[in-house]
PADO-963565 format. One record per residue (C-alpha): chain; x, y, z; residue number from 0; residue in three letters. Coordinates in Angstrom, 1 decimal, padded with zeros to 4 digits, always signed. Example, Ala and Ser with C-alpha at 12.3 -4.5 7.8 and 13.67 -1.06 7.14 Angstrom:
REM PADO-963565
<r><cadena>A</cadena><u>+012.3</u><v>-004.5</v><w>+007.8</w><num>0</num><residuo>ala</residuo></r>
<r><cadena>A</cadena><u>+013.7</u><v>-001.1</v><w>+007.1</w><num>1</num><residuo>ser</residuo></r>
This chain:
REM PADO-963565
<r><cadena>A</cadena><u>-019.9</u><v>+011.3</v><w>-009.9</w><num>0</num><residuo>unk</residuo></r>
<r><cadena>A</cadena><u>-016.8</u><v>+009.2</v><w>-008.9</w><num>1</num><residuo>unk</residuo></r>
<r><cadena>A</cadena><u>-015.4</u><v>+009.5</v><w>-005.4</w><num>2</num><residuo>unk</residuo></r>
<r><cadena>A</cadena><u>-012.6</u><v>+012.0</v><w>-004.8</w><num>3</num><residuo>unk</residuo></r>
<r><cadena>A</cadena><u>-009.2</u><v>+010.3</v><w>-005.0</w><num>4</num><residuo>unk</residuo></r>
<r><cadena>A</cadena><u>-005.9</u><v>+012.0</v><w>-004.0</w><num>5</num><residuo>unk</residuo></r>
<r><cadena>A</cadena><u>-003.1</u><v>+011.2</v><w>-006.5</w><num>6</num><residuo>unk</residuo></r>
<r><cadena>A</cadena><u>+000.2</u><v>+010.8</v><w>-004.8</w><num>7</num><residuo>unk</residuo></r>
<r><cadena>A</cadena><u>+002.4</u><v>+012.6</v><w>-007.3</w><num>8</num><residuo>unk</residuo></r>
<r><cadena>A</cadena><u>+005.9</u><v>+011.1</v><w>-007.6</w><num>9</num><residuo>unk</residuo></r>
<r><cadena>A</cadena><u>+004.9</u><v>+007.8</v><w>-006.1</w><num>10</num><residuo>unk</residuo></r>
<r><cadena>A</cadena><u>+006.1</u><v>+004.9</v><w>-008.3</w><num>11</num><residuo>unk</residuo></r>
<r><cadena>A</cadena><u>+003.2</u><v>+003.6</v><w>-010.5</w><num>12</num><residuo>unk</residuo></r>
<r><cadena>A</cadena><u>+004.5</u><v>+000.0</v><w>-010.6</w><num>13</num><residuo>unk</residuo></r>
<r><cadena>A</cadena><u>+007.5</u><v>-002.3</v><w>-010.0</w><num>14</num><residuo>unk</residuo></r>
<r><cadena>A</cadena><u>+009.8</u><v>-001.5</v><w>-012.9</w><num>15</num><residuo>unk</residuo></r>
<r><cadena>A</cadena><u>+009.9</u><v>-004.2</v><w>-015.6</w><num>16</num><residuo>unk</residuo></r>
<r><cadena>A</cadena><u>+006.7</u><v>-005.9</v><w>-014.3</w><num>17</num><residuo>unk</residuo></r>
<r><cadena>A</cadena><u>+003.0</u><v>-005.7</v><w>-014.3</w><num>18</num><residuo>unk</residuo></r>
<r><cadena>A</cadena><u>+002.8</u><v>-005.3</v><w>-010.5</w><num>19</num><residuo>unk</residuo></r>
<r><cadena>A</cadena><u>+001.0</u><v>-002.0</v><w>-010.1</w><num>20</num><residuo>unk</residuo></r>
<r><cadena>A</cadena><u>+001.4</u><v>+000.3</v><w>-007.1</w><num>21</num><residuo>unk</residuo></r>
<r><cadena>A</cadena><u>-001.1</u><v>+003.0</v><w>-008.0</w><num>22</num><residuo>unk</residuo></r>
<r><cadena>A</cadena><u>-004.3</u><v>+003.4</v><w>-010.0</w><num>23</num><residuo>unk</residuo></r>
<r><cadena>A</cadena><u>-005.0</u><v>+006.1</v><w>-012.5</w><num>24</num><residuo>unk</residuo></r>
<r><cadena>A</cadena><u>-008.6</u><v>+007.0</v><w>-011.7</w><num>25</num><residuo>unk</residuo></r>
<r><cadena>A</cadena><u>-011.3</u><v>+006.1</v><w>-009.2</w><num>26</num><residuo>unk</residuo></r>
<r><cadena>A</cadena><u>-013.2</u><v>+002.9</v><w>-009.8</w><num>27</num><residuo>unk</residuo></r>
<r><cadena>A</cadena><u>-016.6</u><v>+003.8</v><w>-011.3</w><num>28</num><residuo>unk</residuo></r>
<r><cadena>A</cadena><u>-018.2</u><v>+000.7</v><w>-009.8</w><num>29</num><residuo>unk</residuo></r>
<r><cadena>A</cadena><u>-017.1</u><v>+001.7</v><w>-006.3</w><num>30</num><residuo>unk</residuo></r>
<r><cadena>A</cadena><u>-014.0</u><v>+001.8</v><w>-004.2</w><num>31</num><residuo>unk</residuo></r>
<r><cadena>A</cadena><u>-012.2</u><v>-001.5</v><w>-003.9</w><num>32</num><residuo>unk</residuo></r>
<r><cadena>A</cadena><u>-011.9</u><v>-002.3</v><w>-000.2</w><num>33</num><residuo>unk</residuo></r>
<r><cadena>A</cadena><u>-008.5</u><v>-003.0</v><w>+001.5</w><num>34</num><residuo>unk</residuo></r>
<r><cadena>A</cadena><u>-008.5</u><v>-006.5</v><w>+003.1</w><num>35</num><residuo>unk</residuo></r>
<r><cadena>A</cadena><u>-005.8</u><v>-008.4</v><w>+004.9</w><num>36</num><residuo>unk</residuo></r>
<r><cadena>A</cadena><u>-004.3</u><v>-011.0</v><w>+002.6</w><num>37</num><residuo>unk</residuo></r>
<r><cadena>A</cadena><u>-002.3</u><v>-013.8</v><w>+004.1</w><num>38</num><residuo>unk</residuo></r>
<r><cadena>A</cadena><u>+001.3</u><v>-014.0</v><w>+002.8</w><num>39</num><residuo>unk</residuo></r>
<r><cadena>A</cadena><u>+002.3</u><v>-017.7</v><w>+002.7</w><num>40</num><residuo>unk</residuo></r>
<r><cadena>A</cadena><u>+005.9</u><v>-018.8</v><w>+002.6</w><num>41</num><residuo>unk</residuo></r>
<r><cadena>A</cadena><u>+005.5</u><v>-020.3</v><w>-000.8</w><num>42</num><residuo>unk</residuo></r>
<r><cadena>A</cadena><u>+004.8</u><v>-017.0</v><w>-002.6</w><num>43</num><residuo>unk</residuo></r>
<r><cadena>A</cadena><u>+006.6</u><v>-016.5</v><w>-005.8</w><num>44</num><residuo>unk</residuo></r>
<r><cadena>A</cadena><u>+009.9</u><v>-014.5</v><w>-005.6</w><num>45</num><residuo>unk</residuo></r>
<r><cadena>A</cadena><u>+008.4</u><v>-011.9</v><w>-007.9</w><num>46</num><residuo>unk</residuo></r>
<r><cadena>A</cadena><u>+005.5</u><v>-011.3</v><w>-005.5</w><num>47</num><residuo>unk</residuo></r>
<r><cadena>A</cadena><u>+008.0</u><v>-010.9</v><w>-002.6</w><num>48</num><residuo>unk</residuo></r>
<r><cadena>A</cadena><u>+010.0</u><v>-008.4</v><w>-004.6</w><num>49</num><residuo>unk</residuo></r>
<r><cadena>A</cadena><u>+006.9</u><v>-006.4</v><w>-005.3</w><num>50</num><residuo>unk</residuo></r>
<r><cadena>A</cadena><u>+006.0</u><v>-006.4</v><w>-001.6</w><num>51</num><residuo>unk</residuo></r>
<r><cadena>A</cadena><u>+009.5</u><v>-005.2</v><w>-000.7</w><num>52</num><residuo>unk</residuo></r>
<r><cadena>A</cadena><u>+009.5</u><v>-002.5</v><w>-003.4</w><num>53</num><residuo>unk</residuo></r>
<r><cadena>A</cadena><u>+006.1</u><v>-001.3</v><w>-002.4</w><num>54</num><residuo>unk</residuo></r>
<r><cadena>A</cadena><u>+007.1</u><v>-001.1</v><w>+001.3</w><num>55</num><residuo>unk</residuo></r>
<r><cadena>A</cadena><u>+010.3</u><v>+000.8</v><w>+000.4</w><num>56</num><residuo>unk</residuo></r>
<r><cadena>A</cadena><u>+008.2</u><v>+003.3</v><w>-001.7</w><num>57</num><residuo>unk</residuo></r>
<r><cadena>A</cadena><u>+005.7</u><v>+003.8</v><w>+001.1</w><num>58</num><residuo>unk</residuo></r>
<r><cadena>A</cadena><u>+008.6</u><v>+004.4</v><w>+003.6</w><num>59</num><residuo>unk</residuo></r>
<r><cadena>A</cadena><u>+010.4</u><v>+006.8</v><w>+001.3</w><num>60</num><residuo>unk</residuo></r>
<r><cadena>A</cadena><u>+007.3</u><v>+008.7</v><w>+000.4</w><num>61</num><residuo>unk</residuo></r>
<r><cadena>A</cadena><u>+005.4</u><v>+008.8</v><w>+003.8</w><num>62</num><residuo>unk</residuo></r>
<r><cadena>A</cadena><u>+007.8</u><v>+007.8</v><w>+006.5</w><num>63</num><residuo>unk</residuo></r>
<r><cadena>A</cadena><u>+006.2</u><v>+007.5</v><w>+009.9</w><num>64</num><residuo>unk</residuo></r>
<r><cadena>A</cadena><u>+003.4</u><v>+010.0</v><w>+009.1</w><num>65</num><residuo>unk</residuo></r>
<r><cadena>A</cadena><u>-000.2</u><v>+008.9</v><w>+008.5</w><num>66</num><residuo>unk</residuo></r>
<r><cadena>A</cadena><u>-001.1</u><v>+009.0</v><w>+004.9</w><num>67</num><residuo>unk</residuo></r>
<r><cadena>A</cadena><u>-004.3</u><v>+009.0</v><w>+002.8</w><num>68</num><residuo>unk</residuo></r>
<r><cadena>A</cadena><u>-005.0</u><v>+005.9</v><w>+000.7</w><num>69</num><residuo>unk</residuo></r>
<r><cadena>A</cadena><u>-005.7</u><v>+007.9</v><w>-002.4</w><num>70</num><residuo>unk</residuo></r>
<r><cadena>A</cadena><u>-004.6</u><v>+006.3</v><w>-005.6</w><num>71</num><residuo>unk</residuo></r>
<r><cadena>A</cadena><u>-002.6</u><v>+003.5</v><w>-003.9</w><num>72</num><residuo>unk</residuo></r>
<r><cadena>A</cadena><u>-003.6</u><v>+000.1</v><w>-005.3</w><num>73</num><residuo>unk</residuo></r>
<r><cadena>A</cadena><u>-005.9</u><v>-001.7</v><w>-002.9</w><num>74</num><residuo>unk</residuo></r>
<r><cadena>A</cadena><u>-004.6</u><v>-005.1</v><w>-004.0</w><num>75</num><residuo>unk</residuo></r>
<r><cadena>A</cadena><u>-001.0</u><v>-004.2</v><w>-003.3</w><num>76</num><residuo>unk</residuo></r>
<r><cadena>A</cadena><u>-001.9</u><v>-002.5</v><w>+000.1</w><num>77</num><residuo>unk</residuo></r>
<r><cadena>A</cadena><u>-003.9</u><v>-005.6</v><w>+001.0</w><num>78</num><residuo>unk</residuo></r>
<r><cadena>A</cadena><u>-000.6</u><v>-007.7</v><w>+001.1</w><num>79</num><residuo>unk</residuo></r>
<r><cadena>A</cadena><u>+000.7</u><v>-005.4</v><w>+003.8</w><num>80</num><residuo>unk</residuo></r>
<r><cadena>A</cadena><u>-002.5</u><v>-004.4</v><w>+005.6</w><num>81</num><residuo>unk</residuo></r>
<r><cadena>A</cadena><u>-003.0</u><v>-005.5</v><w>+009.2</w><num>82</num><residuo>unk</residuo></r>
<r><cadena>A</cadena><u>+000.8</u><v>-006.1</v><w>+009.6</w><num>83</num><residuo>unk</residuo></r>
<r><cadena>A</cadena><u>+003.1</u><v>-003.5</v><w>+008.2</w><num>84</num><residuo>unk</residuo></r>
<r><cadena>A</cadena><u>+000.4</u><v>-001.0</v><w>+007.2</w><num>85</num><residuo>unk</residuo></r>
<r><cadena>A</cadena><u>-002.3</u><v>-000.2</v><w>+009.8</w><num>86</num><residuo>unk</residuo></r>
<r><cadena>A</cadena><u>-005.4</u><v>+002.0</v><w>+010.0</w><num>87</num><residuo>unk</residuo></r>
<r><cadena>A</cadena><u>-004.5</u><v>+005.4</v><w>+011.3</w><num>88</num><residuo>unk</residuo></r>
<r><cadena>A</cadena><u>-008.0</u><v>+006.1</v><w>+012.5</w><num>89</num><residuo>unk</residuo></r>
<r><cadena>A</cadena><u>-010.7</u><v>+004.4</v><w>+014.4</w><num>90</num><residuo>unk</residuo></r>
<r><cadena>A</cadena><u>-013.2</u><v>+003.8</v><w>+012.9</w><num>91</num><residuo>unk</residuo></r>
<r><cadena>A</cadena><u>-011.5</u><v>+003.0</v><w>+009.7</w><num>92</num><residuo>unk</residuo></r>
<r><cadena>A</cadena><u>-013.3</u><v>+002.6</v><w>+006.3</w><num>93</num><residuo>unk</residuo></r>
<r><cadena>A</cadena><u>-011.4</u><v>+000.1</v><w>+004.1</w><num>94</num><residuo>unk</residuo></r>
<r><cadena>A</cadena><u>-013.5</u><v>+001.1</v><w>+001.1</w><num>95</num><residuo>unk</residuo></r>
<r><cadena>A</cadena><u>-012.8</u><v>+004.9</v><w>+001.0</w><num>96</num><residuo>unk</residuo></r>
<r><cadena>A</cadena><u>-010.1</u><v>+006.7</v><w>-000.9</w><num>97</num><residuo>unk</residuo></r>
<r><cadena>A</cadena><u>-009.7</u><v>+009.3</v><w>+001.9</w><num>98</num><residuo>unk</residuo></r>
<r><cadena>A</cadena><u>-009.0</u><v>+006.6</v><w>+004.7</w><num>99</num><residuo>unk</residuo></r>
<r><cadena>A</cadena><u>-005.8</u><v>+007.2</v><w>+006.6</w><num>100</num><residuo>unk</residuo></r>
<r><cadena>A</cadena><u>-003.1</u><v>+004.6</v><w>+007.0</w><num>101</num><residuo>unk</residuo></r>
<r><cadena>A</cadena><u>+000.2</u><v>+004.5</v><w>+008.8</w><num>102</num><residuo>unk</residuo></r>
<r><cadena>A</cadena><u>+003.3</u><v>+002.3</v><w>+008.6</w><num>103</num><residuo>unk</residuo></r>
<r><cadena>A</cadena><u>+003.9</u><v>+000.1</v><w>+011.7</w><num>104</num><residuo>unk</residuo></r>
<r><cadena>A</cadena><u>+007.7</u><v>+000.8</v><w>+011.6</w><num>105</num><residuo>unk</residuo></r>
<r><cadena>A</cadena><u>+008.7</u><v>-002.1</v><w>+013.9</w><num>106</num><residuo>unk</residuo></r>
<r><cadena>A</cadena><u>+006.7</u><v>-004.7</v><w>+011.9</w><num>107</num><residuo>unk</residuo></r>
<r><cadena>A</cadena><u>+007.8</u><v>-003.3</v><w>+008.6</w><num>108</num><residuo>unk</residuo></r>
<r><cadena>A</cadena><u>+011.5</u><v>-003.3</v><w>+009.6</w><num>109</num><residuo>unk</residuo></r>
<r><cadena>A</cadena><u>+011.1</u><v>-006.9</v><w>+010.8</w><num>110</num><residuo>unk</residuo></r>
<r><cadena>A</cadena><u>+009.4</u><v>-008.1</v><w>+007.6</w><num>111</num><residuo>unk</residuo></r>
<r><cadena>A</cadena><u>+011.3</u><v>-006.0</v><w>+005.1</w><num>112</num><residuo>unk</residuo></r>
<r><cadena>A</cadena><u>+014.6</u><v>-004.8</v><w>+006.5</w><num>113</num><residuo>unk</residuo></r>
<r><cadena>A</cadena><u>+016.0</u><v>-004.1</v><w>+003.0</w><num>114</num><residuo>unk</residuo></r>
<r><cadena>A</cadena><u>+013.3</u><v>-001.4</v><w>+002.6</w><num>115</num><residuo>unk</residuo></r>
<r><cadena>A</cadena><u>+014.9</u><v>+000.7</v><w>+005.2</w><num>116</num><residuo>unk</residuo></r>
<r><cadena>A</cadena><u>+018.5</u><v>+000.5</v><w>+004.0</w><num>117</num><residuo>unk</residuo></r>
<r><cadena>A</cadena><u>+020.3</u><v>+003.4</v><w>+002.4</w><num>118</num><residuo>unk</residuo></r>
């Protein structure tokens, strides 16, 4: 039986007009993909940076400063923000569990993605 996975209804599924996904449709039958900190280098493609910004904006609009369950949020997309703008909300934290809680580090997120907080 697959692991329970909360679906964040109303959260954007992807960056419009691209293949950058923000959510997954169903639990991975081979096990939960762990969230890992990925280094963002200055030479990342503009499209990758736009996806990071759009995902951060969606996280902020959907969750704000409240802790949130990982649920169906894409592990790969979270990994680009994890350890900087998105932090574990509990200790201990299981990076390979759909029910793990995360929280936005507002100061770090505003510094890295000021456009995500406009409007």
